[in-house]
ZAZA-579158 format. One record per residue (C-alpha): z, x negated, y negated. Coordinates in steps of 0.5 Angstrom, whole numbers, padded with zeros to 4 digits, always signed. Layout:
REM ZAZA-579158
ZXY;...
REM end
This chain:
REM ZAZA-579158
-0023-0009-0104;-0022-0013-0098;-0024-0020-0101;-0020-0018-0107;-0014-0017-0103;-0015-0024-0100;-0015-0027-0106;-0008-0024-0108;-0005-0026-0101;-0008-0033-0101;-0003-0037-0106;+0003-0034-0102;-0001-0035-0095;-0001-0043-0097;+0006-0043-0100;+0008-0040-0093;+0004-0045-0089;+0007-0051-0093;+0014-0049-0092;+0012-0048-0085;+0010-0055-0084;+0016-0057-0087;+0020-0053-0083;+0016-0055-0076;+0018-0062-0078;+0025-0061-0079;+0027-0056-0074;+0026-0061-0068;+0031-0066-0071;+0036-0060-0071;+0034-0058-0064;+0036-0065-0062;+0042-0065-0066;+0044-0058-0062;+0042-0061-0055;+0047-0067-0056;+0052-0063-0059;+0052-0058-0053;+0051-0063-0048;+0058-0066-0051;+0061-0059-0051;+0059-0058-0043;+0062-0065-0042;+0069-0063-0044;+0070-0059-0038;+0069-0064-0033;+0073-0069-0037;+0079-0064-0037;+0078-0063-0030;+0078-0071-0028;+0085-0072-0033;+0088-0066-0030;+0087-0068-0023;+0090-0075-0025;+0096-0073-0029;+0097-0068-0023;+0097-0074-0018;+0101-0079-0023;+0107-0074-0023;+0106-0072-0015;+0107-0080-0014;+0113-0081-0018;+0117-0075-0015;+0115-0078-0008;+0117-0084-0010;+0124-0082-0013;+0125-0077-0006;+0123-0083-0002;+0128-0088-0005;+0134-0082-0004;+0132-0082+0003;+0132-0089+0004;+0139-0089+0001;+0142-0084+0005;+0140-0087+0011;+0143-0093+0009;+0150-0090+0007;+0150-0085+0013;+0153-0091+0017;+0159-0092+0013;+0161-0085+0012;+0166-0081+0017;+0165-0074+0019;+0172-0072+0019;+0177-0069+0014;+0181-0075+0015;+0176-0079+0013;+0176-0076+0006;+0179-0082+0002;+0174-0087+0005;+0168-0083+0004;+0170-0082-0003;+0171-0089-0005;+0164-0091-0001;+0160-0085-0005;+0163-0087-0012;+0162-0094-0011;+0155-0092-0009;+0154-0088-0015;+0156-0094-0019;+0151-0099-0017;+0145-0094-0017;+0141-0092-0023;+0143-0086-0027;+0137-0082-0025;+0140-0082-0018;+0143-0076-0016;+0150-0074-0014;+0153-0075-0007;+0157-0070-0003;+0159-0070+0005;+0160-0063+0008;+0163-0061+0015;+0159-0056+0019;+0164-0050+0016;+0162-0053+0008;+0168-0057+0007;+0168-0063+0003;+0170-0069+0006;+0167-0074+0001;+0164-0074-0006;+0162-0079-0011;+0166-0074-0016;+0173-0071-0016;+0171-0064-0018;+0166-0062-0012;+0168-0055-0009;+0166-0053-0002;+0160-0049+0000;+0159-0042+0003;+0160-0043+0011;+0154-0038+0012;+0149-0042+0007;+0152-0049+0011;+0150-0045+0018;+0143-0043+0015;+0142-0050+0013;+0144-0053+0020;+0139-0048+0024;+0133-0049+0019;+0134-0057+0019;+0128-0060+0022;+0128-0062+0030;+0126-0070+0028;+0132-0074+0025;+0131-0074+0018;+0133-0071+0011;+0130-0065+0009;+0130-0061+0002;+0133-0054+0001;+0131-0049-0004;+0135-0049-0011;+0142-0046-0011;+0147-0045-0016;+0153-0049-0016;+0160-0049-0021;+0159-0057-0023;+0152-0058-0024;+0149-0051-0025;+0142-0050-0021;+0141-0056-0016;+0136-0057-0010;+0140-0061-0004;+0137-0067+0000;+0141-0066+0006;+0141-0071+0012;+0145-0069+0018;+0149-0074+0021;+0154-0076+0027;+0159-0081+0026;+0162-0086+0031;+0167-0081+0034;+0161-0076+0035;+0163-0072+0029;+0157-0068+0026;+0157-0067+0018;+0151-0067+0013;+0150-0072+0008;+0148-0069+0001;+0144-0071-0005;+0145-0066-0010;+0139-0066-0015;+0140-0062-0021;+0134-0058-0024;+0135-0061-0031;+0134-0068-0028;+0128-0066-0025;+0126-0063-0032;+0127-0070-0035;+0123-0073-0030;+0117-0070-0033;+0118-0072-0040;+0117-0080-0039;+0110-0078-0037;+0108-0074-0043;+0102-0071-0045;+0098-0075-0050;+0091-0075-0046;+0091-0067-0045;+0090-0062-0050;+0095-0058-0053;+0098-0052-0049;+0097-0056-0043;+0103-0055-0037;+0106-0059-0031;+0110-0055-0027;+0113-0056-0020;+0114-0050-0015;+0118-0050-0009;+0116-0048-0002;+0118-0041-0004;+0115-0040-0010;+0121-0042-0015;+0119-0046-0021;+0123-0053-0021;+0121-0056-0027;+0116-0054-0033;+0114-0059-0038;+0113-0053-0043;+0117-0047-0045;+0122-0049-0039;+0128-0045-0041;+0123-0039-0039;+0120-0041-0033;+0125-0046-0029;+0129-0042-0024;+0124-0036-0024;+0120-0034-0017;+0113-0034-0018;+0111-0034-0011;+0106-0027-0012;+0102-0031-0018;+0095-0033-0017;+0096-0040-0018;+0101-0040-0012;+0097-0035-0008;+0090-0039-0009;+0093-0046-0007;+0098-0044-0001;+0092-0046+0004;+0090-0053+0001;+0094-0059+0000;+0090-0061-0007;+0085-0058-0011;+0082-0055-0018;+0080-0048-0020;+0080-0043-0026;+0085-0037-0027;+0089-0033-0031;+0096-0036-0030;+0102-0032-0031;+0103-0033-0038;+0096-0030-0039;+0093-0036-0041;+0086-0038-0038;+0087-0045-0035;+0083-0050-0031;+0088-0052-0026;+0089-0058-0021;+0095-0058-0016;+0097-0063-0011;+0103-0062-0005;+0108-0067-0005;+0109-0071+0002;+0117-0072+0001;+0119-0065+0000;+0115-0058+0001;+0114-0058-0007;+0107-0057-0011;+0105-0060-0017;+0101-0056-0022;+0097-0058-0028;+0094-0053-0033;+0089-0054-0038;+0088-0048-0043;+0080-0047-0043;+0081-0046-0051;+0084-0052-0052;+0078-0056-0048;+0073-0053-0052;+0076-0053-0059;+0074-0060-0062;+0067-0060-0059;+0066-0053-0062;+0068-0056-0069;+0064-0062-0068;+0058-0057-0066;+0059-0053-0072;+0059-0059-0077;+0053-0062-0074;+0049-0055-0075;+0052-0055-0082;+0049-0062-0084;+0042-0060-0080;+0042-0053-0085;+0043-0057-0091;+0038-0062-0089;+0033-0056-0088;+0035-0053-0095;+0033-0059-0098;+0026-0060-0095;+0025-0053-0096;+0026-0054-0104;+0022-0060-0104;+0016-0056-0100;+0017-0050-0105;+0016-0055-0111;+0010-0059-0108;+0007-0052-0106;+0007-0050-0114;+0003-0055-0116;-0003-0053-0112;-0002-0046-0113;-0005-0045-0120;-0012-0048-0118;-0013-0044-0112;-0011-0038-0115;-0016-0038-0120;-0021-0040-0114;-0019-0034-0110;-0020-0029-0116;-0027-0032-0117;-0029-0032-0110;-0026-0024-0110;-0031-0023-0116;-0037-0026-0112;-0035-0022-0106;-0036-0015-0110;-0043-0017-0111;-0043-0020-0118;-0047-0026-0116;-0048-0028-0123;-0041-0030-0124;-0039-0038-0124;-0032-0041-0123;-0029-0046-0128;-0025-0050-0123;-0028-0056-0123;-0027-0064-0123;-0027-0070-0118;-0021-0068-0114;-0022-0064-0107;-0021-0057-0111;-0026-0059-0116;-0031-0061-0111;-0029-0054-0108;-0031-0050-0114;-0038-0054-0115;-0039-0052-0108;-0037-0044-0109;-0042-0044-0116;-0048-0047-0111;-0047-0042-0106;-0047-0036-0111;-0053-0039-0114;-0056-0039-0107;-0054-0032-0105;-0057-0029-0112;-0064-0032-0110;-0064-0030-0103;-0061-0023-0105;-0068-0020-0107;-0071-0023-0101;-0066-0019-0096;-0067-0013-0100;-0074-0013-0098;-0073-0015-0091;-0068-0009-0090;-0073-0004-0093;-0078-0006-0088;-0074-0006-0082;-0071+0001-0084;-0078+0003-0084;-0079+0000-0077;-0073+0003-0074;-0074+0010-0077;-0081+0011-0074;-0079+0008-0067;-0081+0014-0062;-0075+0012-0057;-0068+0014-0060;-0064+0009-0063;-0058+0008-0067;-0053+0003-0070;-0045+0004-0068;-0039+0000-0071;-0037-0005-0065;-0029-0003-0067;-0029+0004-0069;-0035+0006-0065;-0037+0011-0070;-0045+0012-0072;-0047+0008-0077;-0055+0009-0077;-0059+0014-0073;-0067+0014-0073;-0071+0021-0073;-0073+0020-0065;-0065+0020-0064;-0064+0027-0068;-0070+0030-0064;-0067+0028-0057;-0060+0030-0058;-0061+0036-0062;-0056+0034-0068;-0057+0033-0075;-0057+0026-0078;-0051+0028-0082;-0047+0031-0076;-0049+0024-0072;-0046+0020-0077;-0040+0024-0077;-0039+0022-0070;-0037+0017-0065;-0041+0015-0059;-0036+0017-0054;-0038+0024-0057;-0045+0024-0054;-0042+0022-0047;-0040+0027-0042;-0032+0027-0042;-0031+0024-0035;-0036+0018-0037;-0032+0016-0043;-0027+0011-0038;-0034+0008-0036;-0036+0007-0043;-0030+0004-0045;-0031-0001-0039;-0038-0003-0041;-0036-0004-0048;-0031-0009-0046;-0036-0013-0041;-0043-0012-0044;-0046-0019-0046;-0046-0021-0054;-0053-0022-0054;-0057-0016-0050;-0055-0012-0045;-0059-0007-0040;-0055-0001-0036;-0056+0006-0034;-0052+0011-0036;-0051+0019-0038;-0051+0022-0045;-0050+0029-0047;-0054+0033-0052;-0051+0038-0057;-0053+0044-0052;-0049+0041-0046;-0055+0038-0043;-0054+0032-0039;-0059+0027-0039;-0060+0020-0035;-0062+0014-0040;-0063+0007-0040;-0059+0003-0045;-0062-0003-0049;-0056-0006-0053;-0055-0012-0058;-0050-0015-0063;-0052-0015-0070;-0048-0015-0077;-0049-0008-0081;-0046-0008-0088;-0042-0014-0087;-0039-0011-0080;-0040-0013-0073;-0044-0007-0070;-0049-0006-0064;-0056-0003-0064;-0058+0001-0058;-0065+0004-0056;-0064+0009-0051;-0070+0011-0046;-0069+0018-0043;-0071+0017-0035;-0068+0024-0033;-0075+0025-0029;-0075+0019-0026;-0068+0019-0023;-0069+0026-0020;-0075+0023-0017;-0071+0018-0014;-0065+0022-0012;-0070+0027-0008;-0074+0021-0005;-0067+0018-0003;-0065+0025+0000;-0072+0025+0004;-0070+0018+0007;-0063+0020+0009;-0066+0026+0012;-0072+0022+0016;-0067+0017+0018;-0062+0022+0021;-0068+0026+0024;-0070+0020+0027;-0063+0018+0030;-0062+0025+0033;-0069+0024+0036;-0068+0018+0039;-0061+0020+0042;-0064+0026+0044;-0069+0022+0048;-0064+0018+0051;-0059+0024+0053;-0065+0028+0056;-0067+0022+0060;-0060+0021+0063;-0059+0028+0064;-0065+0029+0068;-0063+0023+0073;-0056+0026+0073;-0058+0033+0075;-0061+0030+0081;-0055+0026+0083;-0051+0033+0082;-0056+0037+0086;-0055+0032+0092;-0047+0032+0091;-0047+0039+0090;-0051+0041+0096;-0048+0036+0101;-0041+0039+0099;-0044+0046+0101;-0046+0043+0107;-0040+0040+0109;-0036+0046+0106;-0040+0051+0111;-0039+0046+0117;-0031+0047+0117;-0027+0052+0120;-0024+0057+0115;-0017+0055+0116;-0019+0047+0115;-0015+0044+0109;-0021+0039+0108;-0024+0045+0105;-0020+0045+0099;-0022+0038+0097;-0029+0040+0098;-0028+0046+0093;-0025+0041+0088;-0031+0036+0089;-0035+0042+0087;-0031+0044+0081;-0032+0037+0079;-0040+0038+0080;-0040+0044+0076;-0036+0041+0070;-0041+0035+0070;-0047+0040+0071;-0044+0044+0064;-0044+0037+0061;-0051+0035+0062;-0053+0042+0060;-0050+0041+0053;-0054+0034+0053;-0060+0038+0055;-0059+0043+0049;-0058+0037+0044;-0064+0034+0046;-0068+0041+0046;-0070+0040+0053;-0066+0046+0057;-0069+0052+0060;-0069+0058+0055;-0070+0065+0056;-0072+0068+0049;-0073+0075+0048;-0073+0079+0041;-0066+0081+0039;-0062+0085+0034;-0058+0079+0031;-0052+0084+0029;-0052+0087+0035;-0051+0081+0039;-0046+0079+0034;-0042+0085+0035;-0042+0084+0042;-0038+0077+0041;-0033+0080+0037;-0028+0082+0042;-0029+0075+0045;-0028+0071+0039;-0022+0075+0037;-0019+0072+0044;-0021+0065+0042;-0018+0065+0035;-0010+0065+0034;-0007+0071+0031;-0006+0067+0024;-0014+0067+0023;-0017+0073+0021;-0024+0075+0023;-0029+0078+0018;-0036+0080+0020;-0041+0082+0014;-0047+0084+0017;-0053+0086+0013;-0056+0093+0016;-0063+0091+0014;-0063+0084+0017;-0069+0083+0021;-0070+0081+0029;-0071+0074+0032;-0073+0071+0038;-0068+0067+0042;-0064+0066+0048;-0058+0071+0048;-0054+0067+0052;-0055+0061+0048;-0054+0064+0041;-0047+0067+0044;-0046+0059+0045;-0048+0057+0038;-0043+0062+0035;-0037+0061+0040;-0038+0053+0039;-0038+0054+0031;-0032+0059+0032;-0028+0054+0036;-0029+0049+0031;-0027+0053+0025;-0021+0055+0029;-0019+0048+0030;-0020+0046+0023;-0015+0052+0021;-0008+0049+0024;-0005+0053+0019;-0009+0060+0019;-0014+0062+0015;-0021+0067+0015;-0027+0066+0019;-0033+0070+0016;-0039+0071+0020;-0045+0074+0016;-0052+0076+0016;-0058+0076+0011;-0065+0076+0010;-0068+0070+0006;-0075+0068+0005;-0077+0061+0003;-0083+0059-0001;-0086+0052-0002;-0083+0052-0009;-0076+0056-0008;-0070+0052-0009;-0066+0053-0002;-0059+0051-0002;-0059+0048+0005;-0065+0043+0005;-0071+0045+0002;-0075+0039+0005;-0073+0041+0012;-0074+0048+0012;-0081+0051+0013;-0084+0056+0008;-0083+0063+0011;-0079+0069+0013;-0072+0068+0016;-0066+0071+0019;-0060+0067+0016;-0053+0067+0020;-0047+0064+0015;-0041+0062+0019;-0035+0060+0014;-0028+0058+0015;-0023+0056+0010;-0020+0050+0014;-0019+0043+0012;-0027+0041+0011;-0031+0035+0012;-0032+0029+0008;-0039+0026+0007;-0039+0021+0013;-0037+0026+0018;-0043+0031+0015;-0048+0025+0016;-0046+0024+0024;-0043+0031+0026;-0049+0033+0030;-0049+0026+0034;-0047+0027+0041;-0040+0025+0043;-0038+0024+0036;-0031+0028+0034;-0026+0027+0029;-0021+0030+0034;-0016+0027+0039;-0018+0024+0046;-0016+0030+0050;-0018+0035+0045;-0026+0035+0045;-0032+0032+0048;-0036+0031+0042;-0042+0036+0045;-0040+0042+0041;-0044+0041+0035;-0049+0037+0038;-0051+0043+0043;-0051+0048+0037;-0056+0043+0034;-0060+0043+0040;-0060+0050+0041;-0062+0052+0034;-0068+0047+0034;-0071+0049+0041;-0071+0056+0038;-0075+0054+0032;-0069+0055+0027;-0066+0050+0022;-0058+0049+0022;-0054+0045+0016;-0047+0045+0013;-0044+0045+0007;-0037+0042+0006;-0032+0039+0002;-0025+0036+0004;-0020+0042+0003;-0025+0047+0001;-0027+0049+0008;-0034+0049+0011;-0040+0054+0012;-0045+0053+0017;-0052+0056+0015;-0057+0058+0021;-0064+0060+0020;-0068+0063+0025;-0075+0065+0024;-0076+0073+0023;-0081+0077+0028;-0084+0083+0026;-0083+0086+0034;-0078+0091+0037;-0072+0089+0041;-0074+0087+0048;-0069+0090+0053;-0065+0085+0057;-0068+0083+0064;-0065+0086+0070;-0062+0081+0075;-0065+0079+0081;-0063+0082+0087;-0059+0079+0092;-0062+0073+0096;-0064+0074+0103;-0067+0070+0109;-0074+0069+0111;-0076+0076+0113;-0083+0073+0116;-0084+0066+0119;-0085+0064+0112;-0087+0056+0110;-0085+0053+0104;-0087+0046+0102;-0082+0042+0098;-0085+0037+0094;-0079+0032+0090;-0079+0025+0089;-0072+0024+0090;-0070+0024+0097;-0063+0026+0097;-0065+0032+0093;-0071+0034+0097;-0067+0033+0104;-0062+0038+0101;-0067+0043+0099;-0070+0043+0106;-0064+0043+0110;-0062+0049+0105;-0068+0053+0106;-0069+0051+0114;-0062+0054+0114;-0065+0061+0111;-0070+0061+0117;-0076+0058+0113;-0081+0053+0116;-0080+0047+0111;-0085+0042+0110;-0083+0036+0105;-0087+0031+0101;-0085+0025+0096;-0090+0026+0091;-0096+0030+0089;-0101+0026+0093;-0097+0026+0099;-0097+0034+0098;-0104+0034+0098;-0105+0031+0105;-0099+0036+0107;-0103+0042+0105;-0110+0040+0107;-0107+0039+0114;-0103+0046+0114;-0107+0051+0111;-0102+0057+0111;-0096+0055+0106;-0093+0061+0103;-0089+0057+0097;-0090+0051+0094;-0083+0048+0091;-0084+0042+0087;-0081+0038+0081;-0085+0038+0075;-0085+0031+0073;-0086+0026+0079;-0089+0019+0079;-0096+0019+0079;-0098+0026+0081;-0093+0031+0078;-0092+0038+0080;-0096+0041+0074;-0102+0036+0076;-0101+0038+0083;-0102+0046+0081;-0108+0045+0077;-0112+0041+0082;-0110+0046+0087;-0113+0052+0083;-0119+0048+0081;-0120+0048+0089;-0119+0055+0089;-0113+0054+0093;-0108+0058+0089;-0101+0058+0092;-0094+0061+0089;-0090+0056+0086;-0083+0055+0084;-0082+0049+0079;-0075+0045+0079;-0073+0043+0072;-0069+0037+0070;-0073+0033+0065;-0073+0032+0058;-0080+0034+0057;-0080+0040+0062;-0079+0045+0057;-0085+0043+0053;-0089+0043+0059;-0087+0050+0061;-0089+0052+0055;-0096+0050+0057;-0096+0053+0063;-0097+0061+0065;-0091+0064+0061;-0089+0068+0068;-0088+0062+0072;-0082+0061+0075;-0077+0055+0074;-0071+0053+0078;-0066+0049+0073;-0062+0043+0076;-0057+0042+0079;-0057+0049+0083;-0053+0052+0089;-0055+0054+0096;-0055+0061+0093;-0059+0060+0087;-0064+0056+0091;-0065+0061+0096;-0065+0067+0091;-0070+0064+0087;-0075+0063+0093;-0074+0070+0095;-0076+0072+0088;-0082+0068+0088;-0084+0070+0095;-0083+0078+0094;-0086+0078+0087;-0093+0075+0090;-0092+0079+0096;-0091+0074+0102;
REM end
């Protein structure tokens, strides 16, 4: 059907192309004609402006010349005119002779006294002027001795005139005004000789006085001469310039191009106005005529093209119909368009093509049947889809089994329907970018039952049923993807564990050295404090030093907690009781807009942990939750039992949690949550998302260290905007709850002449300890190493207590005690701790061994020493 449609449209399309060719040949000439005509149209305005400026200048120069001639005559005549009434006859005679000898365009001449009386005239009927008018002229005359031009006034004899006045003084010293009267009618006449042969119809030349009165106008003078137009746009536009051009709507409502110029001999301006409609009228007519000729040429060309196209349409139509029949599959059909011309050669080629296709058809059908069989028996899912509509065109048996649809269902679908909805945009992008040959890429598919599977797609371009299509082979790699995901997760946890272990070793070593320094600072601060009088102001300074030392000691304890190196005092606890004891403290820590909820399982088991450190864990998590809920929310603390098996699906981290029974504490908030990057780094020391003054970054690292040192596990689940849940697992123990140990009695001084050996490689710490104990009445010996301590013991058989650091260069405290026991010289021992691995070493010693954690105060050292001595009956 498509081929038949093409056959029907072919002649029409050829005719259109021929017509288009003719049009394409003629149109450039039409465009050129239009461009020339438009250029001619655009040139009219500059040409009209140039002519208007020239005409304005011509009239201006004419009027300047006439006024200058009048001024010259007046300056000559004033020497022969008297300024007294007695001079009237002589003045009349002289002025009449002057008028007789001058051309007709010269004005009428009059001499006035200061009161307006006529004392000379070139005519017998001149009347006097108003005294007030004459007085105003005297007051407004220019300071320089010269003539000046007045505004127009009405006179009985000459009608409306302007006066050119020359103040004069005769030989007797009398003053008078020599006046040349110029009628506005004569000014009108002065415009007519110039004419307007080179300006368009409707153009005007106007002369306007300084006060805006129209003195002469070349068009419609009866209406405009004598009219005051000072408020009009032309007068206002030109009031600040001597000459210029512009465009505006004049007072008669006509949009004109104007040129104006100011006279030198009078305060007048000459305006030439050219209507814009007249400027473009002739050019528009020329432009329309050019378009008409162009249209006629185009019509003739189209007629010729149509006639020529009709001569070749018939054979082409027959060839199109023959091709349509071949397109329907009738390969036995042959065309009758034959001959020696181009169309005849084309007809022969079509017949030869039809014969070839008919011969190849049988072989092609055999090949299709063979490849269809290979397609169906392939063990991997395969299908063909339309490259344009994305509809399934063919599918093999493996695909039907893998995706759960019947063959009829799949063939009624598009490939987008086996993709998860959220992956469809990715599919559309892939279809635009994949290679036209063969493409390999991973993706996800969705079975009929909704199961998501991971597949690898191999896709190639083919032609299927005469349409562009793609063949796809899908390989299910879901098992491999799950294995790779599990491997990546394990590698991620391993890297995180190694990073935390490295940071822990570093922080533990730093804390050990820092504790020795803090011990010395605190001890010597106490010495200095005790040496000062009670009212000495310096004791306050020392107290601040001690407070700073205590704060630094707290930081080192947090570092030791993170590195799992602090000294713990674990005992069997009831988790629910420990959490209830914290309830009042937590409520004080939280804001009023945060609700604290406990959900405690009454059947939860017991755990072995340090109660103080457990409290620290819960408090740190509660403070973090509070800061994550700036607008309020809910903090939920719950407990439960859990048993993890080797094949169990643990929600937290099945790769890290060892199988066994656990007591689980969940601490959940409804706060802002954390992103993936923050979750990866949250247990690192000094990492914080808070401001510089809002946290040290040690809270979660301390929690992490305490939980791991107690044999437990901690993990977090969080999403931005959905809150955070920390899950803590402690191994469950089947033992009764152990009561809290009673605190040691108040430290006292030596009760007998007891001897203590202090073994410490840090000299400042060793001297401080010696000084503290000596102050309590003990005899104190000292040694800087285990080897030196053996020498002191050999020379002093009576030693009541060995106070030694656990780890020292060479022979440490632990090795020193072991050697003494092998020699049957067991001495009561108090260890001092401050090294990363002390906790491990302590676990290998006697469980009842006594350890003093650095840094320590005077009272703590004295109390611990007294406790060890008393427990050993010293």
